[in-house]
Backbone as CSV, one residue per row, in Angstrom:
resi,resn,N_x,N_y,N_z,CA_x,CA_y,CA_z,C_x,C_y,C_z
1,MET,-197.598,86.303,-0.634,-198.844,85.567,-0.477,-199.060,84.683,-1.690
2,ALA,-199.704,83.560,-1.498,-199.940,82.619,-2.587,-201.283,81.966,-2.384
3,ALA,-201.874,81.511,-3.480,-203.167,80.860,-3.404,-203.057,79.577,-2.609
4,PRO,-204.071,79.269,-1.783,-204.015,78.041,-0.994,-204.180,76.822,-1.878
5,GLY,-203.754,75.694,-1.357,-203.995,74.434,-2.053,-202.859,73.965,-2.925
6,PHE,-201.811,74.753,-3.079,-200.681,74.352,-3.900,-199.611,73.734,-3.005
7,SER,-199.028,72.649,-3.473,-198.048,71.936,-2.669,-196.718,72.682,-2.633
8,SER,-195.927,72.377,-1.628,-194.597,72.985,-1.526,-193.716,72.549,-2.691
9,ARG,-193.938,71.338,-3.215,-193.171,70.888,-4.379,-193.425,71.796,-5.581
10,PHE,-194.683,72.147,-5.784,-195.039,72.985,-6.918,-194.371,74.354,-6.798
11,LYS,-194.408,74.916,-5.598,-193.796,76.226,-5.395,-192.278,76.155,-5.563
12,ALA,-191.659,75.118,-4.959,-190.203,74.981,-5.056,-189.760,74.754,-6.489
13,ALA,-190.567,74.040,-7.280,-190.219,73.803,-8.682,-190.060,75.112,-9.430
14,GLY,-190.977,76.056,-9.203,-190.877,77.355,-9.861,-189.626,78.107,-9.465
15,TYR,-189.320,78.116,-8.159,-188.117,78.807,-7.695,-186.855,78.216,-8.339
16,LEU,-186.754,76.873,-8.329,-185.553,76.224,-8.839,-185.413,76.403,-10.346
17,LEU,-186.521,76.312,-11.079,-186.448,76.483,-12.527,-186.081,77.920,-12.880
18,GLY,-186.620,78.883,-12.137,-186.229,80.273,-12.368,-184.765,80.512,-12.057
19,PHE,-184.279,79.901,-10.984,-182.869,80.024,-10.608,-181.982,79.446,-11.710
20,ALA,-182.346,78.261,-12.231,-181.562,77.641,-13.303,-181.597,78.487,-14.570
21,LEU,-182.766,79.031,-14.910,-182.858,79.884,-16.089,-181.998,81.133,-15.923
22,GLY,-181.929,81.675,-14.702,-181.048,82.808,-14.464,-179.596,82.447,-14.722
23,GLY,-179.185,81.259,-14.274,-177.820,80.816,-14.527,-177.544,80.589,-16.001
24,PHE,-178.494,79.950,-16.702,-178.324,79.744,-18.139,-178.244,81.078,-18.876
25,PHE,-179.110,82.020,-18.496,-179.114,83.340,-19.129,-177.760,84.021,-18.948
26,ASP,-177.239,83.978,-17.724,-175.950,84.590,-17.438,-174.838,83.914,-18.240
27,GLY,-174.811,82.583,-18.217,-173.743,81.860,-18.897,-173.783,82.027,-20.403
28,ILE,-174.977,81.918,-20.982,-175.092,82.020,-22.440,-174.763,83.424,-22.921
29,LEU,-175.339,84.442,-22.257,-175.169,85.808,-22.743,-173.792,86.383,-22.395
30,LEU,-173.393,86.269,-21.122,-172.171,86.943,-20.686,-170.912,86.118,-20.912
31,HIS,-171.000,84.788,-20.728,-169.808,83.951,-20.886,-169.522,83.653,-22.360
32,GLN,-170.583,83.441,-23.147,-170.383,82.918,-24.496,-170.642,83.928,-25.600
33,ILE,-171.819,84.572,-25.595,-172.158,85.465,-26.709,-171.395,86.781,-26.601
34,LEU,-171.544,87.495,-25.474,-170.828,88.755,-25.298,-169.382,88.542,-24.874
35,GLN,-169.106,87.432,-24.193,-167.771,87.105,-23.701,-167.192,88.234,-22.839
36,TRP,-168.020,88.745,-21.929,-167.578,89.806,-21.033,-166.783,89.251,-19.854
37,HIS,-167.030,88.024,-19.479,-166.259,87.425,-18.395,-166.411,85.918,-18.409
38,HIS,-165.485,85.234,-17.722,-165.643,83.839,-17.334,-165.994,83.806,-15.848
39,LEU,-166.416,82.661,-15.370,-166.840,82.548,-13.984,-165.741,82.974,-13.015
40,LEU,-164.484,82.591,-13.297,-163.370,82.868,-12.391,-162.414,83.896,-12.962
41,ALA,-162.917,84.764,-13.840,-162.033,85.707,-14.536,-161.372,86.700,-13.599
42,GLY,-161.940,86.941,-12.422,-161.377,87.919,-11.509,-160.300,87.374,-10.604
43,LEU,-160.060,86.073,-10.630,-159.053,85.487,-9.755,-157.665,85.647,-10.357
44,GLN,-156.738,86.086,-9.541,-155.365,86.267,-9.979,-154.482,85.185,-9.354
45,GLY,-153.285,85.088,-9.853,-152.358,84.105,-9.320,-152.073,83.009,-10.323
46,GLU,-151.052,82.239,-10.026,-150.578,81.209,-10.940,-151.661,80.176,-11.201
47,GLY,-151.942,79.943,-12.467,-152.889,78.914,-12.861,-154.301,79.392,-13.085
48,TRP,-154.749,80.437,-12.394,-156.142,80.837,-12.503,-156.476,81.413,-13.873
49,GLN,-155.530,82.061,-14.526,-155.807,82.657,-15.827,-155.580,81.677,-16.981
50,ASP,-155.245,80.433,-16.648,-155.131,79.386,-17.664,-156.491,79.204,-18.333
51,LEU,-156.505,79.221,-19.657,-157.773,79.111,-20.371,-158.505,77.823,-20.035
52,ARG,-157.743,76.748,-19.779,-158.389,75.479,-19.436,-159.151,75.595,-18.128
53,VAL,-158.573,76.292,-17.162,-159.229,76.479,-15.871,-160.509,77.287,-16.045
54,GLN,-160.445,78.340,-16.856,-161.619,79.171,-17.078,-162.728,78.393,-17.787
55,ILE,-162.358,77.611,-18.802,-163.347,76.824,-19.530,-163.956,75.756,-18.628
56,LEU,-163.102,75.108,-17.841,-163.590,74.087,-16.923,-164.559,74.681,-15.912
57,ALA,-164.228,75.853,-15.353,-165.108,76.482,-14.375,-166.454,76.834,-14.993
58,ASP,-166.441,77.373,-16.217,-167.703,77.668,-16.894,-168.510,76.392,-17.124
59,GLY,-167.815,75.324,-17.513,-168.516,74.063,-17.747,-169.132,73.501,-16.489
60,LEU,-168.404,73.532,-15.380,-168.943,73.041,-14.118,-170.115,73.900,-13.656
61,PHE,-170.033,75.198,-13.917,-171.144,76.090,-13.602,-172.409,75.690,-14.362
62,HIS,-172.270,75.451,-15.668,-173.427,75.022,-16.452,-173.936,73.662,-15.983
63,ALA,-173.020,72.772,-15.638,-173.444,71.465,-15.139,-174.251,71.611,-13.851
64,LEU,-173.837,72.526,-12.971,-174.593,72.769,-11.741,-175.982,73.301,-12.056
65,MET,-176.073,74.210,-13.030,-177.390,74.727,-13.412,-178.265,73.616,-13.996
66,TYR,-177.654,72.688,-14.749,-178.396,71.525,-15.229,-178.979,70.753,-14.058
67,ALA,-178.155,70.515,-13.026,-178.616,69.746,-11.872,-179.772,70.444,-11.178
68,VAL,-179.680,71.771,-11.008,-180.777,72.525,-10.390,-182.034,72.427,-11.245
69,ALA,-181.866,72.548,-12.575,-183.019,72.461,-13.468,-183.666,71.085,-13.414
70,VAL,-182.860,70.036,-13.365,-183.411,68.684,-13.307,-184.216,68.489,-12.023
71,ILE,-183.689,68.980,-10.908,-184.431,68.871,-9.648,-185.761,69.611,-9.756
72,GLY,-185.721,70.820,-10.340,-186.949,71.585,-10.522,-187.956,70.876,-11.408
73,LEU,-187.485,70.264,-12.505,-188.378,69.552,-13.409,-188.976,68.318,-12.732
74,VAL,-188.176,67.624,-11.936,-188.690,66.461,-11.212,-189.772,66.886,-10.227
75,LEU,-189.528,67.978,-9.505,-190.535,68.471,-8.560,-191.805,68.902,-9.294
76,LEU,-191.635,69.553,-10.454,-192.800,69.982,-11.223,-193.602,68.781,-11.707
77,TRP,-192.912,67.728,-12.132,-193.592,66.521,-12.575,-194.353,65.863,-11.431
78,ARG,-193.718,65.807,-10.271,-194.351,65.179,-9.120,-195.522,66.006,-8.594
79,ALA,-195.519,67.294,-8.900,-196.619,68.160,-8.475,-197.525,68.521,-9.645
80,ARG,-197.518,67.710,-10.704,-198.257,68.062,-11.917,-199.753,68.194,-11.689
81,ALA,-200.275,67.538,-10.652,-201.710,67.677,-10.375,-202.061,69.119,-10.039
82,ASP,-201.103,69.874,-9.495,-201.364,71.269,-9.143,-201.547,72.155,-10.368
83,LEU,-201.076,71.695,-11.541,-201.196,72.506,-12.743,-202.644,72.720,-13.160
84,GLY,-203.529,71.882,-12.659,-204.944,72.076,-12.963,-205.639,72.973,-11.966
85,GLY,-204.888,73.448,-10.950,-205.485,74.305,-9.934,-205.661,75.724,-10.428
86,GLU,-206.268,76.551,-9.620,-206.561,77.920,-10.015,-205.887,78.893,-9.058
87,PRO,-205.049,79.802,-9.526,-204.529,79.992,-10.885,-203.072,79.518,-10.941
88,ALA,-202.835,78.312,-11.326,-201.505,77.710,-11.270,-200.502,78.405,-12.176
89,ASP,-200.948,78.856,-13.344,-199.996,79.457,-14.281,-199.381,80.729,-13.720
90,ARG,-200.193,81.548,-13.039,-199.674,82.802,-12.487,-198.712,82.534,-11.333
91,LEU,-199.061,81.572,-10.504,-198.175,81.246,-9.391,-196.845,80.683,-9.897
92,LEU,-196.898,79.810,-10.896,-195.677,79.238,-11.454,-194.817,80.323,-12.089
93,PHE,-195.454,81.200,-12.853,-194.731,82.299,-13.496,-194.096,83.213,-12.452
94,ALA,-194.843,83.529,-11.392,-194.327,84.397,-10.339,-193.117,83.775,-9.663
95,ASN,-193.205,82.489,-9.353,-192.100,81.831,-8.662,-190.871,81.717,-9.549
96,VAL,-191.076,81.507,-10.853,-189.949,81.481,-11.785,-189.255,82.846,-11.814
97,LEU,-190.043,83.919,-11.863,-189.449,85.257,-11.836,-188.685,85.503,-10.547
98,LEU,-189.244,85.043,-9.426,-188.555,85.217,-8.149,-187.231,84.451,-8.127
99,GLY,-187.244,83.217,-8.644,-186.006,82.441,-8.711,-184.994,83.075,-9.639
100,PHE,-185.462,83.583,-10.794,-184.584,84.242,-11.767,-183.951,85.480,-11.147
101,GLY,-184.778,86.303,-10.499,-184.256,87.512,-9.879,-183.308,87.207,-8.735
102,PHE,-183.647,86.182,-7.943,-182.784,85.834,-6.814,-181.404,85.393,-7.292
103,TRP,-181.364,84.656,-8.414,-180.054,84.254,-8.952,-179.176,85.478,-9.193
104,HIS,-179.726,86.509,-9.849,-178.910,87.664,-10.210,-178.571,88.522,-8.994
105,VAL,-179.459,88.581,-8.013,-179.120,89.295,-6.788,-177.989,88.575,-6.059
106,ALA,-178.121,87.257,-5.917,-177.085,86.479,-5.240,-175.766,86.560,-5.988
107,ASP,-175.820,86.459,-7.328,-174.601,86.531,-8.131,-173.944,87.891,-7.981
108,GLY,-174.750,88.957,-7.986,-174.192,90.294,-7.847,-173.516,90.497,-6.507
109,VAL,-174.185,90.079,-5.440,-173.629,90.291,-4.101,-172.416,89.402,-3.864
110,LEU,-172.557,88.106,-4.156,-171.496,87.156,-3.811,-170.351,87.172,-4.815
111,SER,-170.672,87.085,-6.106,-169.618,86.954,-7.117,-168.950,88.278,-7.461
112,HIS,-169.752,89.356,-7.534,-169.198,90.628,-7.989,-168.564,91.423,-6.858
113,TRP,-169.183,91.406,-5.665,-168.756,92.336,-4.621,-168.109,91.661,-3.411
114,VAL,-168.567,90.486,-3.014,-167.998,89.848,-1.830,-166.714,89.092,-2.180
115,THR,-166.815,88.158,-3.122,-165.645,87.343,-3.470,-164.825,87.944,-4.607
116,GLY,-165.458,88.709,-5.499,-164.751,89.322,-6.619,-164.238,88.336,-7.642
117,ILE,-164.896,87.172,-7.778,-164.406,86.186,-8.738,-164.627,86.639,-10.180
118,HIS,-165.569,87.552,-10.380,-165.732,88.177,-11.687,-166.587,89.420,-11.520
119,ARG,-166.588,90.266,-12.549,-167.510,91.399,-12.645,-168.303,91.204,-13.921
120,VAL,-169.387,91.937,-14.083,-170.212,91.773,-15.274,-169.391,92.039,-16.528
121,LYS,-168.687,93.157,-16.561,-167.855,93.497,-17.723,-166.442,93.740,-17.222
122,MET,-165.617,92.700,-17.351,-164.299,92.709,-16.727,-163.395,93.814,-17.244
123,ASP,-163.428,94.123,-18.539,-162.479,95.067,-19.115,-162.994,96.495,-19.137
124,SER,-164.105,96.766,-18.444,-164.672,98.112,-18.461,-164.061,98.959,-17.349
125,PRO,-163.759,100.232,-17.631,-163.303,101.123,-16.559,-164.429,101.514,-15.608
126,HIS,-165.649,101.146,-15.962,-166.816,101.450,-15.135,-167.493,100.142,-14.718
127,ALA,-166.697,99.242,-14.129,-167.209,97.913,-13.787,-168.375,97.986,-12.811
128,LEU,-168.324,98.886,-11.842,-169.411,98.987,-10.865,-170.711,99.406,-11.533
129,MET,-170.639,100.279,-12.520,-171.839,100.697,-13.236,-172.524,99.508,-13.896
130,TRP,-171.742,98.663,-14.580,-172.315,97.490,-15.235,-172.874,96.508,-14.204
131,ASP,-172.171,96.363,-13.072,-172.686,95.494,-12.014,-174.054,95.971,-11.544
132,LEU,-174.185,97.275,-11.334,-175.447,97.821,-10.824,-176.561,97.723,-11.858
133,ILE,-176.225,97.970,-13.139,-177.234,97.833,-14.196,-177.786,96.416,-14.205
134,TRP,-176.875,95.432,-14.163,-177.306,94.025,-14.179,-178.098,93.687,-12.923
135,PHE,-177.648,94.194,-11.782,-178.292,93.921,-10.496,-179.751,94.392,-10.503
136,PHE,-179.964,95.594,-11.018,-181.328,96.133,-11.033,-182.164,95.535,-12.156
137,ALA,-181.592,95.449,-13.380,-182.374,95.011,-14.540,-182.788,93.556,-14.455
138,PHE,-181.884,92.689,-13.992,-182.174,91.256,-14.005,-182.302,90.654,-12.613
139,GLY,-182.083,91.462,-11.577,-182.247,91.003,-10.210,-183.457,91.612,-9.544
140,LEU,-183.385,92.913,-9.242,-184.453,93.555,-8.487,-185.756,93.681,-9.270
141,ILE,-185.673,93.986,-10.562,-186.909,94.133,-11.337,-187.670,92.809,-11.456
142,PRO,-187.024,91.681,-11.833,-187.764,90.409,-11.825,-188.309,90.047,-10.444
143,LEU,-187.562,90.336,-9.377,-188.068,90.072,-8.036,-189.330,90.890,-7.764
144,ALA,-189.314,92.158,-8.161,-190.479,93.012,-7.933,-191.675,92.544,-8.757
145,VAL,-191.436,92.200,-10.010,-192.541,91.730,-10.860,-193.082,90.400,-10.332
146,GLY,-192.188,89.498,-9.937,-192.630,88.222,-9.386,-193.452,88.402,-8.127
147,TRP,-193.022,89.309,-7.251,-193.781,89.581,-6.034,-195.151,90.142,-6.364
148,TRP,-195.222,91.049,-7.370,-196.505,91.644,-7.764,-197.441,90.587,-8.339
149,VAL,-196.906,89.690,-9.166,-197.741,88.641,-9.749,-198.259,87.719,-8.645
150,ARG,-197.429,87.404,-7.664,-197.885,86.560,-6.563,-198.988,87.223,-5.759
151,ARG,-198.924,88.530,-5.615,-199.982,89.241,-4.893,-201.319,89.148,-5.605
152,SER,-201.247,89.100,-6.932,-202.482,89.063,-7.714,-202.842,87.656,-8.170
153,VAL,-202.190,86.641,-7.564,-202.335,85.284,-8.070,-203.741,84.730,-7.876
154,THR,-204.518,85.290,-6.972,-205.875,84.793,-6.752,-206.910,85.521,-7.596
155,MET,-206.476,86.473,-8.421,-207.424,87.306,-9.147,-208.042,86.588,-10.338
156,ALA,-207.208,85.918,-11.140,-207.685,85.369,-12.407,-207.804,83.866,-12.320
157,GLY,-208.727,83.327,-13.030,-208.867,81.879,-13.131,-207.769,81.286,-13.972
158,MET,-207.643,79.997,-13.930,-206.549,79.309,-14.621,-207.098,78.163,-15.429
159,SER,-206.807,78.185,-16.734,-207.223,77.068,-17.578,-206.069,76.521,-18.398
160,HIS,-204.886,77.129,-18.251,-203.758,76.715,-19.088,-202.537,76.346,-18.260
161,GLY,-202.746,75.885,-17.033,-201.625,75.568,-16.169,-200.754,74.472,-16.725
162,ARG,-201.362,73.453,-17.330,-200.563,72.362,-17.882,-199.680,72.858,-19.014
163,TRP,-200.232,73.747,-19.855,-199.418,74.291,-20.934,-198.294,75.159,-20.383
164,ALA,-198.563,75.884,-19.300,-197.515,76.688,-18.684,-196.368,75.804,-18.225
165,GLY,-196.676,74.664,-17.606,-195.641,73.738,-17.164,-194.851,73.173,-18.321
166,ILE,-195.558,72.828,-19.417,-194.877,72.277,-20.583,-193.947,73.311,-21.211
167,LEU,-194.436,74.547,-21.354,-193.618,75.593,-21.963,-192.410,75.920,-21.104
168,LEU,-192.602,75.925,-19.774,-191.479,76.211,-18.888,-190.435,75.113,-18.973
169,ALA,-190.878,73.849,-18.977,-189.934,72.744,-19.104,-189.165,72.853,-20.413
170,GLY,-189.858,73.221,-21.493,-189.185,73.387,-22.778,-188.170,74.514,-22.761
171,ALA,-188.505,75.611,-22.056,-187.572,76.739,-21.972,-186.311,76.349,-21.223
172,VAL,-186.473,75.609,-20.121,-185.305,75.197,-19.343,-184.431,74.239,-20.137
173,LEU,-185.059,73.226,-20.756,-184.284,72.262,-21.529,-183.619,72.929,-22.726
174,GLY,-184.360,73.832,-23.387,-183.786,74.544,-24.517,-182.629,75.432,-24.109
175,GLY,-182.763,76.115,-22.959,-181.668,76.939,-22.461,-180.446,76.116,-22.165
176,GLY,-180.653,74.918,-21.611,-179.526,74.039,-21.328,-178.809,73.626,-22.590
177,VAL,-179.578,73.314,-23.652,-178.963,72.926,-24.918,-178.174,74.086,-25.512
178,VAL,-178.796,75.278,-25.524,-178.121,76.443,-26.093,-176.841,76.762,-25.338
179,SER,-176.828,76.502,-24.031,-175.664,76.850,-23.222,-174.416,76.085,-23.619
180,VAL,-174.548,74.939,-24.287,-173.361,74.179,-24.675,-173.052,74.302,-26.161
181,LEU,-173.756,75.204,-26.877,-173.475,75.415,-28.293,-172.527,76.593,-28.466
182,PRO,-171.650,76.530,-29.458,-170.789,77.680,-29.729,-171.616,78.895,-30.109
183,ALA,-171.206,80.072,-29.677,-171.897,81.287,-30.080,-171.698,81.510,-31.574
184,PRO,-172.754,81.883,-32.303,-172.633,82.030,-33.749,-171.757,83.210,-34.132
185,GLY,-171.043,83.055,-35.244,-170.283,84.150,-35.807,-168.901,84.355,-35.234
186,LEU,-168.533,83.583,-34.214,-167.206,83.753,-33.635,-166.169,83.022,-34.484
187,THR,-164.989,83.594,-34.567,-163.952,82.990,-35.407,-163.009,82.100,-34.615
188,GLN,-162.979,82.227,-33.284,-162.088,81.417,-32.467,-162.861,80.286,-31.800
189,SER,-162.266,79.093,-31.798,-162.898,77.928,-31.188,-161.858,77.103,-30.452
190,VAL,-162.309,76.476,-29.384,-161.494,75.508,-28.665,-161.612,74.168,-29.377
191,VAL,-160.495,73.512,-29.608,-160.489,72.230,-30.319,-159.759,71.211,-29.454
192,TYR,-160.406,70.106,-29.209,-159.777,69.017,-28.457,-159.534,67.853,-29.408
193,PHE,-158.254,67.455,-29.543,-157.883,66.354,-30.435,-157.772,65.068,-29.640
194,ARG,-158.000,63.966,-30.318,-157.906,62.673,-29.647,-156.484,62.432,-29.166
195,PRO,-156.321,61.737,-28.045,-154.983,61.444,-27.536,-154.125,60.761,-28.591
196,GLY,-152.868,61.158,-28.655,-151.959,60.566,-29.631,-151.808,61.379,-30.892
197,THR,-152.647,62.409,-31.061,-152.522,63.266,-32.243,-151.244,64.085,-32.134
198,THR,-150.422,64.048,-33.163,-149.146,64.754,-33.131,-149.328,66.217,-33.520
199,ALA,-148.325,67.028,-33.163,-148.368,68.439,-33.522,-148.406,68.613,-35.035
200,GLU,-147.694,67.756,-35.753,-147.706,67.848,-37.222,-149.110,67.615,-37.768
201,GLN,-149.829,66.667,-37.179,-151.193,66.408,-37.622,-152.110,67.592,-37.311
202,VAL,-151.884,68.235,-36.169,-152.697,69.406,-35.819,-152.434,70.543,-36.792
203,PHE,-151.141,70.778,-37.102,-150.821,71.834,-38.056,-151.427,71.543,-39.421
204,ALA,-151.414,70.282,-39.809,-152.011,69.909,-41.093,-153.520,70.146,-41.074
205,ALA,-154.153,69.835,-39.935,-155.590,70.063,-39.809,-155.908,71.549,-39.880
206,ALA,-155.080,72.368,-39.226,-155.299,73.816,-39.278,-155.176,74.340,-40.700
207,ALA,-154.185,73.846,-41.430,-154.007,74.281,-42.811,-155.187,73.849,-43.678
208,ALA,-155.726,72.672,-43.403,-156.828,72.149,-44.212,-158.094,72.985,-44.075
209,VAL,-158.276,73.616,-42.903,-159.494,74.412,-42.703,-159.202,75.910,-42.708
210,ASP,-157.984,76.275,-43.109,-157.589,77.680,-43.204,-157.740,78.375,-41.851
211,ALA,-157.083,77.799,-40.824,-157.159,78.346,-39.475,-155.767,78.659,-38.952
212,ARG,-155.696,79.590,-38.021,-154.443,79.976,-37.372,-154.471,79.471,-35.934
213,ILE,-153.385,78.863,-35.485,-153.293,78.378,-34.112,-152.860,79.528,-33.212
214,VAL,-153.659,79.805,-32.160,-153.342,80.928,-31.281,-152.974,80.490,-29.868
215,TRP,-153.232,79.232,-29.498,-152.906,78.785,-28.144,-152.962,77.263,-28.097
216,VAL,-152.118,76.674,-27.246,-152.161,75.229,-27.013,-151.857,74.992,-25.548
217,ASP,-152.524,74.015,-24.931,-152.254,73.731,-23.526,-151.053,72.802,-23.413
218,ARG,-150.593,72.573,-22.192,-149.363,71.820,-22.000,-149.491,70.349,-22.344
219,SER,-150.736,69.835,-22.411,-150.901,68.428,-22.781,-150.763,68.225,-24.284
220,GLY,-150.883,69.306,-25.069,-150.816,69.201,-26.520,-152.084,68.655,-27.140
221,GLU,-153.160,68.581,-26.377,-154.426,68.047,-26.897,-155.507,69.111,-27.018
222,LEU,-155.401,70.185,-26.255,-156.399,71.252,-26.290,-155.792,72.475,-26.960
223,TRP,-156.427,72.931,-28.035,-155.908,74.024,-28.849,-156.986,75.089,-29.024
224,VAL,-156.553,76.296,-29.364,-157.478,77.350,-29.783,-157.116,77.743,-31.208
225,PHE,-158.091,77.632,-32.101,-157.908,77.972,-33.514,-158.654,79.267,-33.825
226,ASP,-158.061,80.083,-34.682,-158.731,81.274,-35.207,-158.988,81.010,-36.690
227,PHE,-160.265,80.960,-37.060,-160.657,80.541,-38.399,-160.864,81.733,-39.318
228,ALA,-160.321,81.642,-40.507,-160.609,82.643,-41.524,-162.058,82.540,-41.975
229,HIS,-162.583,81.316,-41.947,-163.982,81.069,-42.303,-164.590,80.181,-41.215
230,ALA,-165.417,80.780,-40.351,-165.950,80.060,-39.191,-166.735,78.818,-39.597
231,SER,-167.307,78.829,-40.787,-168.123,77.697,-41.227,-167.303,76.426,-41.426
232,ARG,-165.963,76.560,-41.505,-165.115,75.388,-41.738,-164.720,74.679,-40.438
233,ALA,-165.116,75.237,-39.293,-164.663,74.680,-38.022,-165.060,73.220,-37.866
234,LYS,-166.275,72.878,-38.248,-166.750,71.512,-38.044,-165.986,70.498,-38.883
235,ALA,-165.294,70.972,-39.932,-164.518,70.051,-40.757,-163.361,69.435,-39.984
236,LEU,-163.000,70.002,-38.841,-161.907,69.450,-38.051,-162.231,68.057,-37.509
237,TYR,-163.510,67.715,-37.420,-163.871,66.374,-36.960,-163.328,65.306,-37.913
238,ARG,-163.070,65.683,-39.157,-162.483,64.746,-40.114,-160.970,64.666,-39.971
239,HIS,-160.393,65.494,-39.093,-158.943,65.533,-38.925,-158.536,65.199,-37.495
240,GLY,-159.333,64.403,-36.808,-158.940,63.920,-35.487,-159.490,64.677,-34.300
241,ALA,-160.325,65.692,-34.528,-160.893,66.446,-33.410,-162.022,65.645,-32.761
242,LEU,-162.053,65.687,-31.421,-163.157,65.078,-30.671,-164.185,66.108,-30.245
243,PHE,-163.780,67.360,-30.150,-164.694,68.437,-29.773,-164.235,69.722,-30.425
244,VAL,-165.172,70.456,-31.034,-164.907,71.764,-31.614,-165.992,72.714,-31.126
245,GLY,-165.605,73.757,-30.430,-166.589,74.709,-29.920,-165.893,75.781,-29.120
246,ASN,-166.700,76.721,-28.577,-166.103,77.741,-27.715,-166.800,77.754,-26.380
247,SER,-167.488,76.688,-26.050,-168.332,76.766,-24.889,-167.875,76.025,-23.695
248,LEU,-167.037,75.041,-23.608,-166.888,74.684,-22.217,-166.593,73.257,-21.859
249,LEU,-167.584,72.576,-21.284,-167.368,71.389,-20.473,-166.721,70.236,-21.219
250,PRO,-167.174,69.840,-22.419,-166.587,68.634,-23.008,-165.076,68.731,-23.174
251,ALA,-164.617,69.806,-23.828,-163.167,69.927,-24.039,-162.450,70.209,-22.743
252,GLY,-162.982,71.110,-21.941,-162.305,71.486,-20.711,-162.139,70.322,-19.766
253,CYS,-163.206,69.585,-19.544,-163.130,68.472,-18.582,-162.250,67.344,-19.107
254,ILE,-162.376,67.022,-20.391,-161.591,65.922,-20.942,-160.113,66.250,-20.867
255,SER,-159.745,67.462,-21.326,-158.327,67.810,-21.330,-157.802,67.963,-19.917
256,TRP,-158.578,68.572,-19.035,-158.118,68.761,-17.666,-157.843,67.424,-16.986
257,SER,-158.682,66.444,-17.275,-158.506,65.143,-16.628,-157.240,64.452,-17.088
258,ARG,-156.698,64.898,-18.240,-155.523,64.251,-18.780,-154.264,65.086,-18.591
259,ALA,-154.408,66.265,-18.011,-153.239,67.145,-17.910,-152.236,66.562,-16.924
260,SER,-150.977,66.749,-17.251,-149.930,66.249,-16.375,-149.464,67.334,-15.434
């Protein structure tokens, strides 16, 4: 149930923004910070375990979440008059929770159990346990809380709906930015060098920043460095690097587009 007078755009904006935040939360925490899985980590066969494929898939996933978030923000902007309604903040919050919970329920059912493209914790002997913990903690519980808030949405007056919209937009945009940043404290980074960079130049760059080379793709442009001092990673930009990070789309897409 929902308070009357709110447009379908306003309601859909909350669902879509919650869905995008669920995707950002999953990608940032599980793909990058904890590194428990990549989007396609469960797929076997020739080519699927290629690091470039995994990075590219994660990047495309984040790009899709960006697109969902942008649609949600556009709908919220077009329905901004509803933010002055009563009680708009509770309805928006409820719909965001419902979208967030729905993302994790859908991800659990489709990705973990139906298609098996990944599990929450790939290397755990108790993968089903972790799947169920995630399913309940970030799927069913947010859905239940969102449903409860929607039931009580007519109880309280609303005077801060515009601020709720602004804060939500900031959370989505901030989550998107964080999703493409390297996780702090990690010693390994993906490095993409400009076309034409020779192996000798790459080795010289690694020596200059006290890094060990642990992997290179077949194009010779995408490398993985293990740094003795993670703070020196950014210095590679002075040695021909176009991208230094552990997160995804820029290096993955650029190198993939050039692979032979």
